Structures are given as structure tokens and as C-alpha cells.
C-alpha positions as CSV (number, residue, x, y, z in Angstrom):
1,M,28.8,4.9,6.0
2,N,26.1,6.4,3.8
3,S,22.8,5.1,5.2
4,F,21.1,5.2,1.8
5,N,22.8,2.6,-0.2
6,L,22.4,-1.2,-0.6
7,E,25.6,-1.8,1.3
8,N,23.7,-0.8,4.4
9,P,21.7,-3.9,5.4
10,V,19.0,-1.7,7.0
11,F,18.5,0.2,3.8
12,A,18.5,-3.0,1.8
13,A,15.7,-4.4,4.0
14,Y,13.8,-1.1,3.5
15,A,14.4,-1.3,-0.2
16,I,13.0,-4.8,-0.4
17,A,9.9,-3.8,1.6
18,A,9.4,-0.5,-0.3
19,A,9.7,-2.2,-3.7
20,L,7.2,-4.9,-2.6
21,M,4.7,-2.1,-1.5
22,L,5.2,-0.2,-4.8
23,L,4.5,-3.3,-6.7
24,K,1.4,-3.8,-4.5
25,I,0.1,-0.3,-5.3
26,M,0.7,-0.6,-9.0
27,G,-0.5,-4.2,-9.2
28,Q,-3.8,-3.3,-7.5
29,G,-4.4,-0.7,-10.1
30,W,-3.9,-3.2,-12.8
31,M,-6.2,-5.7,-11.0
32,T,-8.9,-3.0,-11.1
33,V,-8.4,-2.6,-14.9
34,Y,-8.5,-6.4,-15.3
35,R,-11.8,-6.6,-13.4
36,M,-13.3,-3.7,-15.4
37,M,-12.4,-5.4,-18.6
38,K,-13.5,-8.9,-17.5
39,S,-16.9,-7.6,-16.3
40,S,-17.4,-4.9,-18.8
41,A,-18.5,-2.8,-15.9
42,G,-17.3,-0.4,-13.2
43,L,-16.6,2.6,-15.4
44,V,-16.6,5.9,-13.6
45,S,-16.9,8.8,-16.1
46,P,-19.6,9.4,-18.7
47,E,-17.0,9.8,-21.4
48,D,-16.0,6.2,-20.7
49,L,-19.2,5.2,-22.6
50,Q,-17.7,6.2,-26.0
51,V,-17.0,3.4,-28.4
52,G,-13.4,2.2,-28.4
53,P,-11.3,-0.8,-29.0
54,F,-11.9,-2.2,-25.5
55,N,-15.5,-1.1,-25.2
56,K,-17.2,-1.8,-28.5
57,N,-20.7,-1.9,-27.1
58,P,-20.9,0.8,-24.4
59,R,-24.1,0.8,-22.2
60,P,-25.2,3.2,-19.5
61,E,-25.3,0.5,-16.9
62,Q,-21.5,0.3,-17.2
63,L,-21.4,3.4,-15.0
64,D,-23.3,1.6,-12.3
65,I,-21.4,0.6,-9.2
66,N,-20.1,-3.0,-9.7
67,D,-18.9,-4.6,-6.5
68,Y,-16.4,-6.8,-8.3
69,V,-14.7,-3.8,-9.7
70,D,-15.4,-1.4,-6.9
71,R,-13.9,-3.8,-4.3
72,S,-10.6,-3.7,-6.1
73,R,-10.8,0.1,-6.5
74,R,-11.4,0.4,-2.7
75,M,-8.4,-1.8,-2.0
76,H,-6.3,0.4,-4.3
77,R,-7.5,3.5,-2.5
78,N,-6.7,1.9,0.8
79,D,-3.2,1.1,-0.4
80,L,-2.8,4.7,-1.6
81,E,-3.9,6.0,1.9
82,N,-1.5,3.8,3.8
83,I,1.6,2.7,1.9
84,P,3.0,6.2,1.2
85,A,3.2,6.9,5.0
86,F,5.2,3.7,5.3
87,L,7.5,4.7,2.5
88,I,8.3,8.0,4.1
89,A,8.5,6.7,7.7
90,G,10.6,3.8,6.7
91,L,13.1,6.0,4.9
92,L,13.4,8.3,7.9
93,F,13.8,5.2,10.1
94,V,16.8,4.1,8.0
95,A,18.4,7.5,8.7
96,A,18.0,6.9,12.4
97,S,20.3,3.9,12.2
98,P,18.1,1.3,13.9
99,D,19.1,-2.3,14.7
100,L,18.9,-4.5,11.6
101,L,16.7,-7.2,13.2
102,W,14.3,-4.6,14.6
103,A,14.1,-2.8,11.2
104,Q,13.5,-6.1,9.4
105,I,10.7,-7.0,11.8
106,L,9.1,-3.6,11.3
107,F,9.5,-3.4,7.5
108,Y,8.5,-6.9,6.7
109,G,5.8,-6.8,9.4
110,F,4.2,-3.9,7.5
111,V,4.4,-5.7,4.2
112,L,2.8,-8.8,5.8
113,A,0.1,-6.7,7.4
114,R,-0.8,-5.0,4.1
115,L,-0.8,-8.3,2.2
116,L,-3.1,-9.9,4.9
117,H,-5.3,-6.8,4.7
118,T,-5.6,-7.3,1.0
119,I,-6.5,-11.0,1.4
120,A,-9.1,-10.1,4.0
121,Y,-10.6,-7.4,1.7
122,A,-10.5,-9.6,-1.4
123,T,-12.2,-12.5,0.5
124,K,-14.8,-10.2,2.0
125,R,-13.8,-10.7,5.6
126,N,-15.6,-8.4,8.1
127,H,-14.3,-5.0,9.2
128,E,-12.8,-6.3,12.4
129,V,-10.5,-8.6,10.5
130,R,-9.4,-5.9,8.1
131,A,-9.1,-3.4,10.9
132,T,-6.7,-5.8,12.8
133,F,-4.3,-5.8,9.8
134,Y,-4.7,-2.1,9.3
135,T,-3.9,-1.5,12.9
136,I,-0.8,-3.6,12.8
137,G,0.5,-1.6,9.8
138,S,-0.5,1.7,11.3
139,V,1.2,1.0,14.6
140,I,4.4,0.1,12.8
141,V,4.4,3.4,10.9
142,L,3.6,5.4,14.0
143,Y,6.3,3.6,15.9
144,M,8.9,4.4,13.2
145,A,7.8,8.0,13.1
146,V,8.0,8.5,16.9
147,H,11.4,6.6,17.0
148,V,12.8,9.0,14.3
149,L,11.4,12.0,16.2
150,F,13.1,11.0,19.4
151,V,16.4,10.2,17.7
152,A,16.3,13.5,15.8
153,I,15.4,15.5,18.9
154,G,18.3,13.7,20.7
155,H,20.7,14.7,18.0
156,T,19.4,18.3,17.9
157,F,19.3,19.0,21.6
158,G,21.4,16.3,23.0
């Protein structure tokens, strides 16, 4: 059976988790845009102060750091630092033909950890709370990568 089609339940589980994470990344970018427009603040480049249809009254203070916008931007950056590793490790993990239940626990566990991390960040929880959810997601990605490494070495030298 080809591992990379939706007839493979492990790949289907990965596809669900990956699609959710891609929506998370793109949604966070749009959330940042929404916050910029709502607050008329958080612009990042001097050329953003030009008059336009969405910024009819540009002001220099729009370039100042605005925590409402910048928090969303930091959340987006954090997603961009973490989710791509999951996407790659998860795809490689599918190729290693893991047990379905174990794959679902890992894939959906990562999704849940990222969503809880987002909630913790959005509600201004302390670093220890955010770090807990980051750690869970990171350990999942590391586990999948090491699992793939051992399976691949076993196939290569076994």
C-alpha cells in the first residue's frame, strides 16, 4: 500500500493534523492583520505610513510597538518556528508505518499542544505555562524524528 494516500489511516490522521496546523499558521497571520486594522497600529516599515485605502490618516506613532498587535505577531512567529518541523517529522513518521493509535496520539497531541500554547499566549499566561505546551509539542516532534531515524537505520543496515 502506498503510505501517502488517504486510504492509509495513518496518513489520513497526519493530513487532518497537518491541515489544522496550516490553518493555524495562516489564521494567525490574518489575526495580526485584523489587530493592526482594529488598532490602527503596529505597522513595521516606514513606507507603511503612506496614505492608502486602509490607512487614510497615517501617523508616526503607528510604527511604535503595540502589544495588542505584537503579541499576535509573536504568536505567528512562534508557529512558524515550530509547526514546519512537525509537518516534516510527521510526514516522515507516516513513512515509518507506525501504529495508527500511536500516530493519532502524537499527531493530535501536537495539535492540542499548539492550540493550548496559543491560548496561553493570547491570555498572557506566564512563560512556564507556555513552555509546558511548547515542550509537549517539541518532545512529540523529537520522538517522531528519532523513531524515523531508528526505523530507517534498521532498514538500511538491518
